[in-house]
C-alpha positions as CSV (number, residue, x, y, z in Angstrom):
1,M,15.1,-11.8,-1.9
2,N,13.5,-12.1,1.2
3,D,9.9,-14.0,0.2
4,L,7.5,-11.1,1.5
5,Y,4.3,-12.8,1.2
6,G,5.7,-15.1,3.1
7,T,5.9,-13.6,6.4
8,L,2.9,-11.7,6.3
9,R,1.6,-15.5,5.7
10,D,4.1,-16.0,9.2
11,V,2.7,-12.5,10.9
12,L,-0.5,-12.7,10.4
13,A,-0.9,-16.7,11.9
14,R,0.6,-14.8,15.0
15,I,-1.4,-12.9,15.4
16,P,-4.5,-14.3,18.3
17,K,-7.6,-14.7,16.3
18,R,-10.6,-12.4,17.4
19,S,-12.4,-11.4,15.3
20,T,-13.1,-12.1,11.6
21,T,-11.5,-8.2,11.0
22,I,-7.9,-8.4,10.9
23,L,-7.7,-4.5,12.4
24,T,-9.6,-5.0,15.4
25,S,-9.6,-2.7,18.5
26,S,-8.0,-3.0,22.5
27,K,-11.9,-4.3,22.6
28,R,-11.6,-6.9,20.3
29,R,-14.1,-5.1,18.0
30,P,-14.1,-4.5,14.4
31,W,-12.1,-0.4,14.3
32,T,-14.4,2.7,13.5
33,A,-13.2,5.3,11.2
34,D,-12.1,8.1,14.0
35,G,-10.8,4.8,15.9
36,F,-8.3,3.5,13.0
37,G,-7.3,7.3,12.5
38,S,-6.2,7.9,16.0
39,S,-4.2,4.6,16.3
40,F,-2.8,5.7,12.6
41,N,-2.0,9.5,14.1
42,T,-0.8,7.2,16.7
43,A,1.5,5.5,14.7
44,K,2.6,8.1,12.3
45,I,3.5,10.0,15.6
46,D,6.1,7.1,17.0
47,A,7.7,6.8,13.5
48,G,8.5,10.7,14.7
49,M,6.5,11.4,10.9
50,A,3.9,13.1,12.7
51,D,4.8,16.6,11.0
52,R,4.3,15.3,7.3
53,G,1.1,15.6,6.8
54,L,0.7,12.6,5.6
55,H,-2.7,10.2,5.1
56,F,-3.5,7.0,5.0
57,N,-4.7,7.4,1.7
58,D,-1.0,7.9,1.4
59,L,-0.2,4.6,1.5
60,R,-2.1,3.4,-0.7
61,G,-1.1,5.9,-4.0
62,T,2.5,4.6,-2.5
63,A,1.6,1.0,-2.8
64,A,0.4,2.0,-6.1
65,T,3.7,3.9,-7.4
66,K,5.2,0.8,-6.2
67,F,3.3,-1.3,-7.9
68,Y,3.8,1.1,-11.4
69,I,7.8,0.8,-11.2
70,A,7.4,-3.4,-10.9
71,G,6.0,-3.6,-13.6
72,F,2.0,-4.1,-12.7
73,T,-0.3,-2.7,-15.4
74,M,-2.4,0.3,-15.0
75,R,-5.9,-2.6,-14.6
76,E,-3.3,-4.6,-11.7
77,I,-3.3,-1.8,-9.7
78,A,-6.9,-0.9,-10.1
79,E,-7.7,-4.6,-9.1
80,T,-5.7,-4.8,-6.3
81,L,-6.6,-1.4,-4.7
82,A,-9.8,-1.6,-5.2
83,W,-9.4,1.9,-8.0
84,E,-10.7,3.0,-11.2
85,E,-8.1,2.4,-13.7
86,E,-8.3,6.3,-14.3
87,S,-7.0,7.2,-10.6
88,V,-4.4,5.0,-11.0
89,E,-3.3,7.3,-14.1
90,K,-3.5,10.3,-12.4
91,I,-1.4,8.9,-9.3
92,I,1.2,6.9,-11.9
93,R,1.7,11.0,-13.9
94,R,1.8,13.0,-10.5
95,Y,4.1,10.7,-8.2
96,V,6.4,8.5,-10.7
97,G,9.6,10.7,-11.6
98,R,9.4,9.7,-16.0
99,S,13.5,8.6,-15.7
100,A,11.3,5.6,-13.0
101,A,8.9,5.2,-15.0
102,I,11.3,4.9,-18.6
103,K,13.4,2.4,-16.4
104,A,10.3,0.4,-15.7
105,R,9.3,0.1,-19.4
106,I,12.4,-0.8,-20.1
107,R,12.4,-3.6,-17.2
108,K,9.1,-5.0,-19.1
109,L,10.9,-5.3,-22.5
110,E,14.2,-6.9,-21.6
111,A,11.4,-9.3,-20.0
112,R,9.5,-10.5,-22.7
113,E,13.2,-10.6,-24.9
């Protein structure tokens, strides 16, 4: 398995340090909400996903479901995403299929043996 966090550290180390904020505009200032939204929309277009109606928070929802399937507890997901546990539970109920949820629980049981 690829060392995702090591790779992320390497990428962040290569990015020029212009600010205490990681994501900055071309003017080297922290993005405004509008500026970030525009950049996100440009990225959607570049990825060929402009017609899918995606929003930045959809990325957080995707992360929540992937964390759940990977075996994170609701509390761990909530703390990682700065959400309330109730919000995480709603996302999981809505987006994680029943079979995926059952498989995640089986993996947890097997890991405890």
